[in-house]
C-alpha positions in Angstrom: 0.1 0.0 0.3 0.9 3.6 -0.8 1.8 5.7 2.4 0.7 9.7 2.6 4.0 10.5 1.9 4.4 8.9 -1.2 0.9 9.6 -2.4 1.5 13.3 -1.9 4.7 12.9 -3.9 4.0 11.1 -7.0 0.7 13.3 -7.0 3.5 16.6 -7.1 5.4 14.5 -9.6 3.0 13.6 -12.0 2.0 17.6 -12.0 5.6 17.8 -13.4 5.6 15.5 -16.2 4.2 18.0 -19.0 7.5 20.3 -18.3 9.3 20.8 -21.5 12.3 20.8 -20.2 14.9 17.9 -21.0 16.8 18.0 -17.4 13.6 18.3 -15.1 11.6 15.9 -17.1 14.8 13.2 -16.5 14.8 14.3 -12.8 11.0 13.4 -12.1 11.5 10.5 -14.6 14.0 9.1 -12.6 12.1 10.1 -8.9 8.7 8.1 -9.9 11.1 5.2 -11.4 12.6 5.2 -7.1 9.3 5.4 -5.8 8.1 2.0 -7.4 5.3 -0.1 -8.4 3.6 1.0 -5.2 2.4 3.9 -7.2 1.1 2.6 -10.0 -2.5 2.8 -8.8 -2.2 6.8 -8.4 0.0 7.5 -12.0 -3.0 5.1 -13.4 -5.4 8.0 -11.8 -3.2 10.6 -13.3 -3.1 9.3 -16.7 -6.8 8.7 -16.8 -8.0 12.3 -15.4 -4.8 14.4 -17.1 -5.9 17.0 -20.6 -2.6 17.3 -20.9 -1.0 14.8 -24.0 2.5 15.2 -22.9 2.0 14.7 -19.6 0.0 11.5 -20.8 2.3 10.0 -22.9 4.9 10.3 -20.2 2.5 8.9 -17.7 2.0 6.1 -20.2 5.3 4.9 -20.7 6.0 5.0 -17.5 3.0 3.1 -16.4 3.7 0.4 -19.1 7.2 -0.1 -17.4 6.0 -0.4 -14.3 3.3 -2.8 -15.0 5.0 -5.4 -17.1 7.8 -5.7 -14.5 4.6 -6.0 -11.3 2.5 -8.8 -13.8 5.8 -10.1 -14.4 6.5 -10.6 -11.0 3.4 -11.5 -9.3 2.2 -14.4 -12.3 5.9 -15.6 -11.9 4.9 -16.1 -8.0 1.4 -17.0 -8.5 2.4 -20.1 -11.0 5.0 -21.7 -8.4 3.3 -21.1 -4.9 -0.9 -20.2 -5.6 -1.8 -22.1 -8.7 -4.7 -23.7 -6.0 -6.1 -20.1 -6.6 -7.3 -19.6 -10.1 -8.8 -16.1 -9.4 -6.2 -14.7 -7.9 -3.9 -15.8 -11.4 -6.9 -13.7 -13.3 -6.8 -11.0 -10.9 -3.2 -10.0 -11.8 -4.0 -10.1 -15.2 -6.8 -8.1 -14.5 -4.6 -5.3 -12.8 -2.1 -5.3 -15.4 -5.1 -3.8 -17.9 -6.9 -2.1 -14.8 -4.7 -1.2 -11.7 -7.7 0.6 -10.3 -10.1 -1.9 -10.5 -12.4 -3.0 -7.4 -11.9 -6.4 -6.4 -14.8 -6.6 -3.9 -17.1 -5.8 -6.9 -15.5 -8.8 -8.6 -16.3 -11.1 -5.6 -19.2 -9.8 -4.7 -21.1 -11.2 -8.1 -19.3 -14.3 -7.6 -20.4 -14.8 -4.0 -24.0 -13.8 -5.6 -24.1 -16.3 -8.2 -23.7 -19.3 -5.6 -25.5 -18.2 -3.2 -28.4 -18.5 -6.2 -27.1 -21.7 -7.5 -26.6 -23.4 -4.0 -29.8 -24.2 -3.0 -31.2 -24.9 -6.2 -28.5 -28.3 -6.7 -28.8 -30.2 -3.4 -29.1 -33.8 -4.0 -29.2 -33.1 -7.5 -27.9 -34.8 -10.7 -25.1 -33.3 -13.0 -27.3 -33.5 -15.4 -29.4 -31.1 -12.9 -26.7 -29.3 -11.4 -25.3 -27.6 -14.9 -28.8 -26.7 -15.8 -29.1 -24.6 -12.7 -26.0 -22.9 -13.5 -26.8 -22.5 -16.9 -30.4 -21.0 -15.4 -28.9 -19.0 -13.1 -25.7 -17.3 -14.5 -27.0 -17.4 -18.7 -30.6 -16.7 -18.2 -31.0 -14.6 -15.2 -27.8 -12.6 -15.1 -27.3 -12.4 -18.8 -23.9 -13.5 -19.3 -23.3 -14.1 -23.2 -20.7 -14.4 -25.4 -18.6 -11.5 -27.5 -19.6 -12.6 -30.7 -19.3 -9.1 -31.7 -16.1 -8.8 -30.2 -14.5 -12.3 -30.2 -10.4 -11.0 -29.9 -10.5 -7.9 -27.8 -8.3 -7.6 -25.4 -11.7 -6.9 -22.6 -12.0 -10.6 -22.6 -8.9 -11.1 -20.9 -9.9 -9.4 -18.0 -12.2 -10.8 -15.6 -13.0 -7.5 -14.0 -14.2 -6.4 -17.5 -16.2 -10.0 -18.2 -18.1 -9.6 -14.7 -19.2 -5.7 -15.4 -20.0 -6.1 -19.5 -21.4 -9.6 -18.9 -20.2 -10.6 -21.8 -17.1 -12.5 -23.2 -14.9 -15.3 -24.9 -15.0 -19.1 -24.8 -12.5 -19.2 -21.7 -13.6 -16.5 -19.7 -17.2 -17.7 -19.8 -15.9 -21.0 -18.8 -13.9 -19.4 -15.9 -17.6 -17.7 -14.3 -18.4 -21.4 -13.7 -15.5 -23.0 -12.8 -14.8 -20.1 -10.0 -18.7 -20.7 -8.7 -18.2 -24.0 -9.1 -14.8 -24.5 -7.1 -17.2 -22.3 -4.4 -20.1 -25.1 -4.1 -17.9 -28.1 -4.0 -19.1 -29.5 -8.0 -16.4 -31.2 -9.8 -16.5 -29.1 -12.9 -13.2 -28.7 -15.3 -11.6 -26.8 -17.9 -10.7 -28.6 -21.5 -8.5 -27.2 -23.4 -10.7 -28.0 -26.5 -9.0 -27.4 -30.2 -12.2 -25.6 -31.6 -12.6 -23.5 -28.6 -12.6 -23.9 -24.5 -15.4 -26.0 -23.1 -16.0 -27.4 -19.5 -16.6 -30.8 -18.6 -18.8 -32.5 -15.4 -17.1 -35.3 -13.8 -18.9 -38.8 -12.5 -19.2 -38.6 -8.7 -16.5 -40.1 -6.8 -15.3 -40.1 -3.4 -11.3 -39.2 -4.4 -9.8 -36.0 -5.0 -9.6 -34.7 -8.6 -6.3 -34.3 -9.8 -5.4 -32.5 -13.1 -2.4 -34.5 -13.4 -4.0 -38.0 -13.9 -3.6 -39.7 -17.5 -7.7 -41.1 -16.3 -9.2 -37.8 -15.5 -10.8 -37.6 -19.0 -12.2 -41.6 -18.7 -14.1 -39.7 -15.8 -16.2 -37.0 -17.6 -19.5 -37.4 -17.5 -20.5 -35.0 -20.2 -19.6 -31.6 -21.5 -20.8 -28.2 -21.3 -20.0 -25.0 -23.8 -21.0 -22.0 -21.9 -20.2 -19.8 -25.0 -22.9 -21.6 -27.1 -26.4 -21.4 -24.9 -24.5 -23.5 -22.2 -25.7 -26.8 -24.6 -24.0 -30.4 -23.4 -22.1 -32.7 -25.2 -22.5 -36.5 -24.4 -18.9 -38.5 -24.6 -19.5 -40.4 -28.0 -20.7 -36.9 -29.5 -17.6 -35.3 -28.8 -15.7 -38.0 -29.5 -16.9 -37.5 -33.3 -16.5 -33.8 -33.3 -12.8 -34.1 -32.5 -12.6 -37.0 -35.3 -14.3 -34.4 -38.1 -11.0 -32.4 -37.1 -8.6 -35.2 -36.9 -8.1 -34.6 -33.3 -6.1 -38.1 -31.9 -8.5 -39.3 -29.7 -5.2 -40.7 -27.6 -4.5 -36.9 -27.1 -7.8 -37.4 -25.2 -5.6 -37.6 -21.8 -3.8 -34.1 -22.2 -7.2 -32.0 -22.6 -7.9 -31.5 -18.8 -6.4 -27.9 -17.7 -4.6 -26.7 -14.9 -5.1 -23.5 -13.4 -2.2 -22.7 -15.2 -3.2 -23.8 -18.2 -6.2 -21.8 -17.8 -4.0 -18.5 -16.8 -1.4 -19.1 -19.9 -4.4 -19.4 -22.3 -6.1 -16.2 -21.4 -2.6 -14.4 -21.4 -2.0 -15.6 -24.9 -5.9 -14.3 -25.7 -4.7 -10.7 -24.6 -0.8 -11.3 -26.6 -3.1 -11.5 -29.8 -5.3 -8.9 -29.0 -2.7 -6.5 -28.3 -0.5 -7.6 -31.7 -3.9 -7.2 -33.5 -4.4 -3.4 -32.4 -0.9 -2.7 -32.9 0.4 -3.0 -29.7 3.4 -5.4 -31.2 5.9 -4.4 -27.9 3.6 -5.1 -25.6 2.5 -8.1 -26.8 6.2 -9.3 -27.2 6.8 -8.2 -23.3 3.9 -10.4 -22.4 5.0 -13.3 -24.4 8.0 -13.1 -22.7 6.1 -13.7 -19.4 3.8 -16.5 -20.7 7.2 -18.5 -21.9 8.4 -18.0 -18.3 5.7 -19.7 -16.8 
């Protein structure tokens, strides 16, 4: 957290970033760099509120530098220590795009979904459980597929998906996965060749592990939130894989770990940034993904 001295200091320094004197700017920039990553939120606020083009340009440069450094440090630590917490990894990515978003707003929606679904699924079959999840998430809360901007940057930021209620396949699946985890539903992500989907496992007393080659054999059926939450039986899914010449022996590799999911979200972000001309930014993010 920023202390009062840092807040006051960074606010004063930001006001000097429009100074056209190079020596003054160099001195101000160095002091901002020395204050470190804890000032990202204040710099972002300064950027959002600034009407000065030179000041915004210089703040953008500093923000890019700090946000990349912060994401690299946080996501590497997460990959080594916290992969059990999918939401935390996604928050790190979201804070890269939106440093000042309120995490509590995101958590509140997930809790609401959990509390509404929980009483509806007691002693229900897998089929009935997923029907209720579809009814609440898709029908009542109106989360939907972002066909209009399928490859948009905001599809990789969970705060924007929650706020706008539209997302790409993996982000809609993530909403289901986060709620399912809180309800102890055996729902897993599937790195399907076309786009990311879900699978619910047959009831088992054993702990689910993503590093079990037999996990795919425990699938009851598949679910695709991006296409209105449609269900696929295992035979139907195998047929779909055969139609694209997918080797069914490789099905054991399709269940996605939390690390797989975060990497796929970041790769989507990289693609989106590259497509919008932010190629240097995309290249920097690719280095982070490669280190995971």
